[in-house]
MIVEXFI-867487 format. One line per 4 residues: number of its first residue (from 1); for each residue x, y, z of C-alpha. Coordinates in nm, 4 decimals. Example, Ala and Ser with C-alpha at 12.3 -4.5 7.8 and 13.67 -1.06 7.14 Angstrom:
BEGIN
1) 1.2300:-0.4500:0.7800  1.3670:-0.1060:0.7140
This chain:
BEGIN
1) 0.8590:-1.0111:-3.0482  1.0321:-0.9057:-2.7171  1.0440:-1.0909:-2.4083  0.9985:-0.9503:-2.0585
5) 1.1042:-1.1189:-1.7444  0.8769:-1.0766:-1.4292  0.8599:-1.1865:-1.0614  0.5442:-1.2802:-0.8979
9) 0.5816:-1.1583:-0.5423  0.3685:-1.0721:-0.2180  0.3559:-0.8846:0.0896  0.1339:-1.0692:0.3463
13) -0.0638:-1.1940:0.0731  -0.1205:-0.8824:-0.1271  0.0156:-1.0039:-0.4543  0.2277:-0.8306:-0.7406
17) 0.3779:-0.8913:-1.0754  0.7164:-0.6830:-1.0794  0.8464:-0.5744:-1.4087  1.1919:-0.4341:-1.4903
21) 1.1620:-0.1474:-1.7354  1.5240:0.0009:-1.6826  1.6118:-0.0856:-2.0366  1.2910:-0.1414:-2.2131
25) 1.0314:0.1136:-2.1393  0.6859:0.0232:-2.0184  0.4027:0.1106:-2.2359  0.1292:-0.1487:-2.1860
29) -0.2542:-0.0325:-2.2480  -0.4901:-0.0602:-1.9699  -0.6543:-0.3605:-2.1384  -0.3420:-0.5643:-2.1201
33) -0.2843:-0.4836:-1.7535  -0.6471:-0.5772:-1.6766  -0.6247:-0.9154:-1.8770  -0.2912:-1.0224:-1.6866
37) -0.4609:-0.9411:-1.3589  -0.7366:-1.1779:-1.4217  -0.6845:-1.4647:-1.1970  -0.8571:-1.7193:-1.4201
41) -0.7339:-1.6197:-1.7527  -0.4119:-1.4270:-1.6658  -0.1326:-1.4313:-1.3949  -0.3363:-1.2751:-1.1368
45) -0.2408:-0.9864:-0.8957  -0.3557:-0.6965:-0.6923  -0.1052:-0.4515:-0.8303  0.1603:-0.4239:-1.1081
49) 0.4975:-0.2647:-1.0009  0.7230:-0.1103:-1.2675  1.0940:-0.0510:-1.1909  1.2266:0.2511:-1.3994
53) 1.5408:0.4660:-1.4009  1.5723:0.7462:-1.1463  1.4520:1.0957:-1.2482  1.7400:1.2709:-1.0978
57) 2.0676:1.2086:-0.8842  1.8436:1.2311:-0.5599  1.7051:0.8919:-0.6184  1.8243:0.5413:-0.6970
61) 1.5020:0.4389:-0.8949  1.1501:0.5427:-0.9843  0.8449:0.3120:-0.8904  0.5117:0.3062:-1.0935
65) 0.1967:0.1047:-0.9543  -0.1034:-0.0041:-1.1494  -0.4119:-0.1520:-0.9986  -0.5754:-0.4713:-1.1386
69) -0.8241:-0.2455:-1.3132  -0.5346:-0.0744:-1.5013  -0.5443:0.2430:-1.3125  -0.2267:0.4132:-1.1998
73) -0.2230:0.4817:-0.8211  0.0256:0.6947:-0.6113  0.1583:0.4505:-0.3530  0.1677:0.0941:-0.2117
77) 0.3287:-0.0073:0.1021  0.3403:-0.3765:0.0550  0.4616:-0.3129:-0.2889  0.7524:-0.0976:-0.1751
81) 0.8809:-0.3744:0.0270  0.8611:-0.6219:-0.2678  1.0289:-0.3533:-0.4706  1.3368:-0.3371:-0.2298
85) 1.3432:-0.7270:-0.2275  1.3484:-0.7632:-0.6123  1.6398:-0.5134:-0.6366  1.8285:-0.6918:-0.3589
89) 1.7541:-1.0288:-0.5270  1.8804:-0.9070:-0.8565  2.1895:-0.7294:-0.7168  2.0769:-0.3930:-0.8421
93) 2.1256:-0.2172:-0.5212  2.3683:-0.2721:-0.2232  2.2288:-0.4519:0.0761  2.3930:-0.2104:0.3181
97) 2.2678:0.1209:0.1880  1.8918:0.2525:0.2021  1.7121:0.2629:-0.1302  1.5773:0.5905:-0.2345
101) 1.2727:0.5556:-0.4800  1.0805:0.8276:-0.6667  0.6883:0.7694:-0.6615  0.4101:0.9353:-0.8474
105) 0.3894:1.1918:-0.5469  0.7088:1.2290:-0.3690  0.9700:0.9718:-0.2615  1.0213:0.6916:-0.0205
109) 1.3152:0.5123:0.1426  1.3358:0.1328:0.1725  1.5851:-0.0544:0.3961  1.6660:-0.4156:0.4467
113) 1.6607:-0.4966:0.8241  1.7107:-0.8725:0.8246  1.5188:-1.1873:0.8715  1.2239:-1.2598:1.1067
117) 1.2047:-1.5718:1.3241  1.0260:-1.7489:1.0681  1.2958:-1.6892:0.8133  1.0999:-1.4211:0.6143
121) 1.3012:-1.1116:0.5019  1.1869:-0.7790:0.6615  1.2035:-0.4348:0.4968  1.1529:-0.0991:0.6704
125) 0.9882:0.1780:0.4766  1.0042:0.5419:0.5369  0.6339:0.6330:0.4330  0.6768:1.0032:0.4820
129) 0.4403:1.2146:0.7115  0.0707:1.1481:0.7030  -0.1416:1.4449:0.5512  -0.4542:1.4784:0.7501
133) -0.5914:1.7541:0.5175  -0.9354:1.6577:0.3817  -0.9326:1.5904:0.0037  -1.2230:1.8236:-0.0828
137) -1.1285:2.1156:0.1346  -0.7918:2.2790:0.2613  -0.8564:2.2569:0.6286  -0.7005:2.0265:0.8878
141) -0.9155:2.0695:1.1859  -1.1865:1.8589:1.0542  -1.0110:1.5125:1.1212  -1.3393:1.3154:1.1406
145) -1.6082:1.3106:0.8821  -1.9531:1.1548:0.9390  -1.9804:0.9529:0.6031  -2.2832:0.7980:0.4774
149) -2.2572:0.5018:0.2488  -2.4358:0.1614:0.1808  -2.7011:0.2311:0.4553  -2.4207:0.3023:0.7203
153) -2.3274:0.6201:0.8805  -1.9674:0.6125:1.0031  -1.7075:0.8287:1.1681  -1.4170:0.8089:0.9451
157) -1.0642:0.9426:0.9964  -0.9499:1.0816:0.6467  -0.5738:1.0778:0.5609  -0.3403:1.0551:0.2816
161) -0.0379:0.8430:0.2880  0.0520:0.9482:-0.0651  -0.2877:0.7919:-0.1647  -0.6274:0.8591:0.0105
165) -0.7654:0.6631:0.2920  -1.0691:0.6782:0.4902  -1.0635:0.4810:0.8266  -1.3128:0.3699:1.0804
169) -1.3215:0.2065:1.4168  -1.5321:-0.1036:1.4374  -1.6192:-0.3375:1.7270  -1.5313:-0.6391:1.5108
173) -1.3618:-0.6477:1.1767  -1.4983:-0.9998:1.1164  -1.8341:-0.8735:1.0707  -1.7709:-0.5100:0.9313
177) -1.9346:-0.4169:0.6074  -1.6149:-0.4120:0.4201  -1.7499:-0.4924:0.0771  -2.0643:-0.2948:0.0641
181) -1.9274:0.0100:0.2384  -1.5931:-0.0027:0.0497  -1.7603:-0.0285:-0.2880  -2.0093:0.2512:-0.1955
185) -1.7299:0.4991:-0.1014  -1.5548:0.4730:-0.4346  -1.8565:0.6741:-0.5708  -1.8890:0.9123:-0.2645
189) -1.8697:1.2864:-0.3648  -1.6223:1.3393:-0.0604  -1.3695:1.1302:-0.2498  -1.3436:1.2604:-0.6237
193) -1.0424:1.0097:-0.6733  -1.2036:0.7363:-0.5070  -1.0518:0.6145:-0.1784  -0.9189:0.3225:0.0198
197) -1.1421:0.2123:0.3013  -1.0118:0.0721:0.6431  -1.1981:-0.0889:0.9088  -1.0034:-0.1009:1.2253
201) -1.0695:-0.3095:1.5369  -0.8572:-0.1972:1.8320  -0.7409:-0.4761:2.0820  -0.5370:-0.2629:2.2937
205) -0.2967:0.0541:2.2575  -0.0376:-0.1341:2.0652  -0.2330:-0.3861:1.8683  -0.5111:-0.3559:1.6126
209) -0.6923:-0.5785:1.3628  -0.7579:-0.4357:1.0031  -0.9318:-0.5136:0.6780  -0.8965:-0.2827:0.3861
213) -1.1102:-0.2315:0.0817  -0.8683:-0.0900:-0.1910  -0.9658:0.1237:-0.4761  -0.9279:-0.0449:-0.8000
217) -0.8789:-0.3780:-0.6527  -1.1442:-0.4423:-0.3779  -1.0699:-0.6187:-0.0415  -0.6998:-0.7474:-0.0386
221) -0.5194:-0.9714:0.2059  -0.3158:-0.6791:0.3192  -0.2719:-0.3112:0.2591  0.0398:-0.1502:0.3770
225) -0.0575:0.2077:0.3195  -0.3905:0.1025:0.4721  -0.2086:-0.0190:0.7828  -0.0187:0.3148:0.8067
229) -0.3208:0.5277:0.7605  -0.5084:0.3374:1.0435  -0.2334:0.3651:1.2823  -0.1888:0.7465:1.1971
233) -0.5769:0.8080:1.2621  -0.5498:0.6060:1.5875  -0.2659:0.7892:1.7182  -0.4060:1.1338:1.6264
237) -0.7282:1.0329:1.8166  -0.5150:0.9403:2.1140  -0.6272:0.5625:2.0926  -0.2910:0.4152:2.0063
241) 0.0530:0.4326:2.1114  0.3568:0.5193:1.8889  0.4389:0.1588:1.7761  0.1625:-0.0452:1.6794
245) 0.1281:-0.4187:1.5549  -0.1385:-0.4383:1.2958  -0.2823:-0.7635:1.2219  -0.3959:-0.8286:0.8716
249) -0.5882:-1.1350:0.7204  -0.2473:-1.2947:0.6333  0.0053:-1.1483:0.8864  0.1273:-0.8360:1.0775
253) 0.2948:-0.5261:1.0153  0.4826:-0.2982:1.2515  0.4006:0.0660:1.2147  0.5822:0.3467:1.4138
257) 0.5064:0.7209:1.4119  0.6217:0.9836:1.6482  0.3571:1.2330:1.5574  0.3134:1.5445:1.3474
261) 0.6220:1.6651:1.1583  0.7623:1.3259:1.1714  0.7858:1.0479:0.8942  0.5955:0.7286:0.9715
265) 0.7848:0.3701:0.9383  0.6353:0.0275:0.8084  0.8332:-0.2773:0.8665  0.7181:-0.6127:0.7410
269) 0.7888:-0.9158:0.5105  0.8407:-0.9506:0.1348  0.8422:-1.2763:-0.0429  0.9189:-1.4128:-0.4038
273) 0.6761:-1.6520:-0.5445  0.8132:-1.7381:-0.8909  0.9692:-1.5869:-1.1874  0.8562:-1.5973:-1.5377
277) 0.8487:-1.4392:-1.8776  0.6031:-1.2542:-2.0781  0.5920:-1.1496:-2.4646  0.5890:-0.7880:-2.5398
């Protein structure tokens, strides 16, 4: 029986298993991913991250992401930072050169930017340009959609960061109906591929608080693409400045975006919890 090494990692509490599939292809069935994601009988994680060979000369590696329910998804911002740290820790990429990674839809660039005052390693990710085209119609002028779910009618900014997000502004994230509305939106006809639901409280033009219900995982301690989506929506509405601190349940991310036609950047920590081995 073959043995696979893995690393348990997290970005602000959003936790992952990272598997190296550079020499040994990854072909696990969905049921096995779900079993490992179980926090009582498995290892427990929000997402499983797979490192694969680059598809072409323009990239250094490829990156696949599976939710705890076994579904494959397009993007994960916190996972991207952990992906970069894994490669750095295992000497698989030079520290002084940005890392170009192919994802399910497009590509991202990851760069190590040093350590924070608390000693945490910081990584900056070029997340690409936000896409404000609604997912069920090819028109960009309808940025805000009144969405009814779980007895609530909310104005939501709809944006893709490589994966779908719906973002609403709330008075207080502590009392926002994250679980009820987040779960209801997964079945909403506006989102045929389900959606990540963000609930944003604006403290001032440079600071927000955010909770995110992730499709396939439920509410998580942090969501990198959710933070990017919330800031992009806030900037497009004229509510936020070009650089924003996003306060999540387990820490903060810095999001920078100069506006339409420009890439959005996310900076935040990545940490390794432990290493282990799995059979198969």
